[in-house]
N, CA, C and O atoms as a GROMACS GRO file, in nm:
protein
  320
    1MET      N    1   0.084  -0.117   0.000
    1MET     CA    2   0.000   0.000   0.000
    1MET      C    3   0.089   0.123   0.000
    1MET      O    4   0.197   0.123   0.058
    2PHE      N    5   0.042   0.229  -0.065
    2PHE     CA    6   0.120   0.352  -0.078
    2PHE      C    7   0.147   0.411   0.060
    2PHE      O    8   0.059   0.418   0.145
    3GLY      N    9   0.270   0.454   0.079
    3GLY     CA   10   0.308   0.520   0.203
    3GLY      C   11   0.360   0.427   0.310
    3GLY      O   12   0.415   0.472   0.411
    4GLU      N   13   0.345   0.298   0.290
    4GLU     CA   14   0.398   0.203   0.388
    4GLU      C   15   0.547   0.186   0.367
    4GLU      O   16   0.596   0.184   0.254
    5ASN      N   17   0.618   0.172   0.477
    5ASN     CA   18   0.762   0.152   0.470
    5ASN      C   19   0.789   0.002   0.477
    5ASN      O   20   0.757  -0.063   0.576
    6HIS      N   21   0.848  -0.051   0.373
    6HIS     CA   22   0.872  -0.196   0.367
    6HIS      C   23   1.019  -0.233   0.386
    6HIS      O   24   1.056  -0.348   0.362
    7ASP      N   25   1.103  -0.138   0.430
    7ASP     CA   26   1.241  -0.180   0.449
    7ASP      C   27   1.245  -0.282   0.563
    7ASP      O   28   1.157  -0.285   0.649
    8LEU      N   29   1.348  -0.365   0.562
    8LEU     CA   30   1.354  -0.479   0.652
    8LEU      C   31   1.352  -0.438   0.799
    8LEU      O   32   1.296  -0.510   0.882
    9HIS      N   33   1.411  -0.325   0.832
    9HIS     CA   34   1.414  -0.279   0.971
    9HIS      C   35   1.273  -0.243   1.020
    9HIS      O   36   1.243  -0.259   1.138
   10HIS      N   37   1.188  -0.194   0.930
   10HIS     CA   38   1.050  -0.164   0.968
   10HIS      C   39   0.963  -0.289   0.968
   10HIS      O   40   0.869  -0.300   1.047
   11GLU      N   41   0.993  -0.382   0.880
   11GLU     CA   42   0.917  -0.507   0.874
   11GLU      C   43   0.944  -0.595   0.997
   11GLU      O   44   0.853  -0.659   1.049
   12PHE      N   45   1.069  -0.597   1.042
   12PHE     CA   46   1.109  -0.683   1.154
   12PHE      C   47   1.191  -0.605   1.256
   12PHE      O   48   1.310  -0.633   1.273
   13PRO      N   49   1.130  -0.509   1.325
   13PRO     CA   50   1.207  -0.426   1.419
   13PRO      C   51   1.269  -0.507   1.533
   13PRO      O   52   1.372  -0.468   1.589
   14GLU      N   53   1.208  -0.620   1.566
   14GLU     CA   54   1.261  -0.704   1.675
   14GLU      C   55   1.393  -0.771   1.636
   14GLU      O   56   1.463  -0.824   1.722
   15TYR      N   57   1.426  -0.770   1.508
   15TYR     CA   58   1.549  -0.833   1.459
   15TYR      C   59   1.654  -0.730   1.416
   15TYR      O   60   1.745  -0.764   1.340
   16LYS      N   61   1.642  -0.608   1.461
   16LYS     CA   62   1.732  -0.502   1.418
   16LYS      C   63   1.880  -0.541   1.435
   16LYS      O   64   1.959  -0.527   1.342
   17GLU      N   65   1.915  -0.589   1.552
   17GLU     CA   66   2.055  -0.626   1.578
   17GLU      C   67   2.098  -0.747   1.495
   17GLU      O   68   2.210  -0.752   1.445
   18LYS      N   69   2.008  -0.844   1.480
   18LYS     CA   70   2.040  -0.964   1.403
   18LYS      C   71   2.056  -0.930   1.254
   18LYS      O   72   2.142  -0.987   1.187
   19ILE      N   73   1.974  -0.838   1.204
   19ILE     CA   74   1.987  -0.793   1.065
   19ILE      C   75   2.125  -0.732   1.044
   19ILE      O   76   2.194  -0.763   0.947
   20HIS      N   77   2.164  -0.645   1.135
   20HIS     CA   78   2.296  -0.580   1.124
   20HIS      C   79   2.408  -0.684   1.128
   20HIS      O   80   2.501  -0.679   1.048
   21GLU      N   81   2.398  -0.777   1.222
   21GLU     CA   82   2.501  -0.880   1.236
   21GLU      C   83   2.513  -0.964   1.108
   21GLU      O   84   2.623  -0.989   1.060
   22LEU      N   85   2.399  -1.008   1.055
   22LEU     CA   86   2.403  -1.090   0.934
   22LEU      C   87   2.452  -1.011   0.813
   22LEU      O   88   2.522  -1.066   0.728
   23LYS      N   89   2.415  -0.884   0.804
   23LYS     CA   90   2.465  -0.801   0.693
   23LYS      C   91   2.616  -0.790   0.697
   23LYS      O   92   2.681  -0.782   0.592
   24MET      N   93   2.673  -0.790   0.815
   24MET     CA   94   2.818  -0.775   0.829
   24MET      C   95   2.892  -0.908   0.810
   24MET      O   96   3.008  -0.908   0.769
   25ASN      N   97   2.827  -1.020   0.841
   25ASN     CA   98   2.899  -1.148   0.850
   25ASN      C   99   2.852  -1.257   0.756
   25ASN      O  100   2.916  -1.363   0.749
   26ASP      N  101   2.744  -1.236   0.683
   26ASP     CA  102   2.689  -1.342   0.599
   26ASP      C  103   2.669  -1.289   0.457
   26ASP      O  104   2.579  -1.209   0.432
   27ALA      N  105   2.752  -1.333   0.366
   27ALA     CA  106   2.749  -1.281   0.228
   27ALA      C  107   2.615  -1.311   0.159
   27ALA      O  108   2.565  -1.228   0.083
   28HIS      N  109   2.557  -1.428   0.185
   28HIS     CA  110   2.430  -1.463   0.123
   28HIS      C  111   2.318  -1.371   0.174
   28HIS      O  112   2.239  -1.320   0.096
   29PHE      N  113   2.314  -1.350   0.305
   29PHE     CA  114   2.214  -1.258   0.363
   29PHE      C  115   2.235  -1.118   0.306
   29PHE      O  116   2.139  -1.050   0.270
   30GLN      N  117   2.359  -1.076   0.299
   30GLN     CA  118   2.391  -0.943   0.246
   30GLN      C  119   2.340  -0.927   0.102
   30GLN      O  120   2.284  -0.823   0.068
   31ARG      N  121   2.359  -1.028   0.020
   31ARG     CA  122   2.313  -1.023  -0.120
   31ARG      C  123   2.160  -1.016  -0.127
   31ARG      O  124   2.105  -0.935  -0.201
   32LEU      N  125   2.093  -1.100  -0.049
   32LEU     CA  126   1.946  -1.098  -0.047
   32LEU      C  127   1.894  -0.966   0.007
   32LEU      O  128   1.796  -0.911  -0.044
   33PHE      N  129   1.960  -0.915   0.110
   33PHE     CA  130   1.920  -0.787   0.169
   33PHE      C  131   1.929  -0.676   0.064
   33PHE      O  132   1.840  -0.592   0.054
   34LYS      N  133   2.037  -0.676  -0.013
   34LYS     CA  134   2.055  -0.574  -0.117
   34LYS      C  135   1.947  -0.587  -0.225
   34LYS      O  136   1.891  -0.487  -0.268
   35GLU      N  137   1.919  -0.710  -0.268
   35GLU     CA  138   1.813  -0.732  -0.367
   35GLU      C  139   1.679  -0.684  -0.313
   35GLU      O  140   1.602  -0.618  -0.384
   36TYR      N  141   1.651  -0.716  -0.188
   36TYR     CA  142   1.525  -0.675  -0.125
   36TYR      C  143   1.516  -0.523  -0.122
   36TYR      O  144   1.413  -0.465  -0.157
   37ASP      N  145   1.623  -0.459  -0.078
   37ASP     CA  146   1.627  -0.313  -0.071
   37ASP      C  147   1.602  -0.250  -0.209
   37ASP      O  148   1.530  -0.151  -0.220
   38GLU      N  149   1.663  -0.307  -0.312
   38GLU     CA  150   1.646  -0.253  -0.447
   38GLU      C  151   1.502  -0.268  -0.496
   38GLU      O  152   1.448  -0.176  -0.558
   39ILE      N  153   1.439  -0.382  -0.470
   39ILE     CA  154   1.302  -0.401  -0.517
   39ILE      C  155   1.206  -0.312  -0.439
   39ILE      O  156   1.109  -0.261  -0.495
   40VAL      N  157   1.232  -0.292  -0.310
   40VAL     CA  158   1.149  -0.200  -0.230
   40VAL      C  159   1.160  -0.059  -0.289
   40VAL      O  160   1.060   0.012  -0.301
   41HIS      N  161   1.281  -0.019  -0.326
   41HIS     CA  162   1.302   0.113  -0.386
   41HIS      C  163   1.227   0.126  -0.518
   41HIS      O  164   1.163   0.228  -0.544
   42GLN      N  165   1.233   0.023  -0.601
   42GLN     CA  166   1.162   0.026  -0.729
   42GLN      C  167   1.011   0.036  -0.708
   42GLN      O  168   0.944   0.113  -0.778
   43ILE      N  169   0.957  -0.039  -0.615
   43ILE     CA  170   0.814  -0.035  -0.589
   43ILE      C  171   0.773   0.102  -0.534
   43ILE      O  172   0.668   0.155  -0.570
   44THR      N  173   0.856   0.159  -0.450
   44THR     CA  174   0.829   0.293  -0.397
   44THR      C  175   0.822   0.395  -0.510
   44THR      O  176   0.736   0.482  -0.509
   45ARG      N  177   0.913   0.384  -0.606
   45ARG     CA  178   0.912   0.476  -0.721
   45ARG      C  179   0.783   0.461  -0.802
   45ARG      O  180   0.729   0.559  -0.852
   46VAL      N  181   0.733   0.339  -0.814
   46VAL     CA  182   0.607   0.315  -0.884
   46VAL      C  183   0.492   0.378  -0.805
   46VAL      O  184   0.406   0.445  -0.862
   47GLU      N  185   0.490   0.356  -0.674
   47GLU     CA  186   0.384   0.411  -0.589
   47GLU      C  187   0.382   0.563  -0.591
   47GLU      O  188   0.276   0.625  -0.578
   48GLN      N  189   0.498   0.622  -0.607
   48GLN     CA  190   0.508   0.769  -0.613
   48GLN      C  191   0.486   0.821  -0.755
   48GLN      O  192   0.496   0.941  -0.782
   49GLU      N  193   0.456   0.728  -0.845
   49GLU     CA  194   0.430   0.758  -0.986
   49GLU      C  195   0.550   0.822  -1.057
   49GLU      O  196   0.533   0.900  -1.151
   50ILE      N  197   0.670   0.788  -1.011
   50ILE     CA  198   0.792   0.831  -1.078
   50ILE      C  199   0.814   0.741  -1.199
   50ILE      O  200   0.862   0.784  -1.304
   51GLU      N  201   0.778   0.614  -1.182
   51GLU     CA  202   0.783   0.517  -1.290
   51GLU      C  203   0.643   0.457  -1.305
   51GLU      O  204   0.569   0.447  -1.207
   52THR      N  205   0.608   0.419  -1.426
   52THR     CA  206   0.473   0.365  -1.450
   52THR      C  207   0.477   0.238  -1.535
   52THR      O  208   0.435   0.239  -1.651
   53PRO      N  209   0.527   0.128  -1.477
   53PRO     CA  210   0.527   0.002  -1.552
   53PRO      C  211   0.386  -0.056  -1.557
   53PRO      O  212   0.294  -0.007  -1.493
   54SER      N  213   0.372  -0.161  -1.634
   54SER     CA  214   0.241  -0.227  -1.646
   54SER      C  215   0.203  -0.292  -1.513
   54SER      O  216   0.288  -0.314  -1.427
   55ASP      N  217   0.076  -0.323  -1.498
   55ASP     CA  218   0.027  -0.389  -1.378
   55ASP      C  219   0.094  -0.524  -1.358
   55ASP      O  220   0.123  -0.564  -1.245
   56ASP      N  221   0.120  -0.595  -1.468
   56ASP     CA  222   0.187  -0.725  -1.459
   56ASP      C  223   0.328  -0.711  -1.401
   56ASP      O  224   0.371  -0.792  -1.320
   57VAL      N  225   0.398  -0.608  -1.443
   57VAL     CA  226   0.534  -0.583  -1.392
   57VAL      C  227   0.529  -0.550  -1.244
   57VAL      O  228   0.610  -0.599  -1.166
   58ILE      N  229   0.435  -0.466  -1.206
   58ILE     CA  230   0.420  -0.429  -1.064
   58ILE      C  231   0.390  -0.552  -0.980
   58ILE      O  232   0.449  -0.572  -0.874
   59GLU      N  233   0.298  -0.635  -1.027
   59GLU     CA  234   0.262  -0.757  -0.955
   59GLU      C  235   0.383  -0.849  -0.940
   59GLU      O  236   0.403  -0.906  -0.833
   60GLU      N  237   0.462  -0.863  -1.044
   60GLU     CA  238   0.582  -0.946  -1.038
   60GLU      C  239   0.683  -0.890  -0.938
   60GLU      O  240   0.747  -0.965  -0.865
   61MET      N  241   0.699  -0.759  -0.935
   61MET     CA  242   0.791  -0.696  -0.840
   61MET      C  243   0.745  -0.722  -0.697
   61MET      O  244   0.827  -0.749  -0.609
   62LYS      N  245   0.616  -0.713  -0.672
   62LYS     CA  246   0.563  -0.737  -0.538
   62LYS      C  247   0.581  -0.883  -0.497
   62LYS      O  248   0.608  -0.911  -0.380
   63LYS      N  249   0.566  -0.975  -0.589
   63LYS     CA  250   0.590  -1.116  -0.561
   63LYS      C  251   0.737  -1.139  -0.528
   63LYS      O  252   0.770  -1.214  -0.436
   64GLN      N  253   0.824  -1.073  -0.603
   64GLN     CA  254   0.968  -1.085  -0.577
   64GLN      C  255   1.002  -1.031  -0.439
   64GLN      O  256   1.081  -1.091  -0.366
   65ARG      N  257   0.942  -0.917  -0.403
   65ARG     CA  258   0.966  -0.858  -0.270
   65ARG      C  259   0.924  -0.956  -0.161
   65ARG      O  260   0.996  -0.977  -0.064
   66LEU      N  261   0.807  -1.016  -0.177
   66LEU     CA  262   0.757  -1.110  -0.077
   66LEU      C  263   0.846  -1.234  -0.067
   66LEU      O  264   0.876  -1.282   0.042
   67HIS      N  265   0.889  -1.284  -0.181
   67HIS     CA  266   0.978  -1.402  -0.183
   67HIS      C  267   1.109  -1.370  -0.110
   67HIS      O  268   1.156  -1.451  -0.030
   68LEU      N  269   1.168  -1.256  -0.140
   68LEU     CA  270   1.293  -1.218  -0.074
   68LEU      C  271   1.273  -1.198   0.076
   68LEU      O  272   1.356  -1.239   0.157
   69LYS      N  273   1.162  -1.134   0.113
   69LYS     CA  274   1.134  -1.111   0.255
   69LYS      C  275   1.118  -1.245   0.327
   69LYS      O  276   1.166  -1.260   0.440
   70ASP      N  277   1.052  -1.341   0.265
   70ASP     CA  278   1.037  -1.474   0.325
   70ASP      C  279   1.173  -1.541   0.347
   70ASP      O  280   1.197  -1.602   0.451
   71GLN      N  281   1.260  -1.530   0.248
   71GLN     CA  282   1.394  -1.590   0.260
   71GLN      C  283   1.473  -1.523   0.372
   71GLN      O  284   1.537  -1.591   0.453
   72LEU      N  285   1.469  -1.390   0.377
   72LEU     CA  286   1.542  -1.317   0.480
   72LEU      C  287   1.487  -1.349   0.618
   72LEU      O  288   1.564  -1.367   0.713
   73PHE      N  289   1.354  -1.357   0.630
   73PHE     CA  290   1.294  -1.389   0.759
   73PHE      C  291   1.336  -1.530   0.805
   73PHE      O  292   1.365  -1.552   0.922
   74ALA      N  293   1.337  -1.623   0.712
   74ALA     CA  294   1.379  -1.759   0.746
   74ALA      C  295   1.522  -1.760   0.798
   74ALA      O  296   1.554  -1.832   0.892
   75MET      N  297   1.608  -1.681   0.739
   75MET     CA  298   1.746  -1.673   0.784
   75MET      C  299   1.754  -1.610   0.924
   75MET      O  300   1.834  -1.652   1.007
   76LEU      N  301   1.673  -1.509   0.948
   76LEU     CA  302   1.670  -1.445   1.080
   76LEU      C  303   1.621  -1.543   1.186
   76LEU      O  304   1.678  -1.549   1.295
   77LYS      N  305   1.516  -1.619   1.154
   77LYS     CA  306   1.462  -1.716   1.249
   77LYS      C  307   1.560  -1.828   1.275
   77LYS      O  308   1.569  -1.877   1.388
   78ALA      N  309   1.635  -1.870   1.175
   78ALA     CA  310   1.731  -1.978   1.190
   78ALA      C  311   1.843  -1.940   1.286
   78ALA      O  312   1.904  -2.027   1.348
   79GLU      N  313   1.868  -1.813   1.298
   79GLU     CA  314   1.977  -1.766   1.384
   79GLU      C  315   1.936  -1.757   1.531
   79GLU      O  316   2.020  -1.732   1.617
   80GLU      N  317   1.808  -1.779   1.561
   80GLU     CA  318   1.762  -1.770   1.700
   80GLU      C  319   1.807  -1.890   1.780
   80GLU      O  320   1.777  -1.899   1.899
   0.00000   0.00000   0.00000
C-alpha cells in the first residue's frame, strides 16, 4: 500500500541487531538484503508515480519482494 515503509528494519524491528550482524557477516544474507532493498526502492518509485510500468510488472515486483522477505525472515529465524 502507498506510504507504507517496507524496508527490513520496519518489517522486523525485533530483529534489528540480528539484521545488522548478518549483513556484516553473511554474504548470502547481504546479497538478499541488497536485492530486497532494491526491489522496495523500485516499488516505492512506482507508488510515487515516478515510474509507471504495467500492472503485470508491478505484480511481479511485489511477488519478488515477498519471496525475498520470506527468505530473509527464514534466515533471521534460523539464527535464534
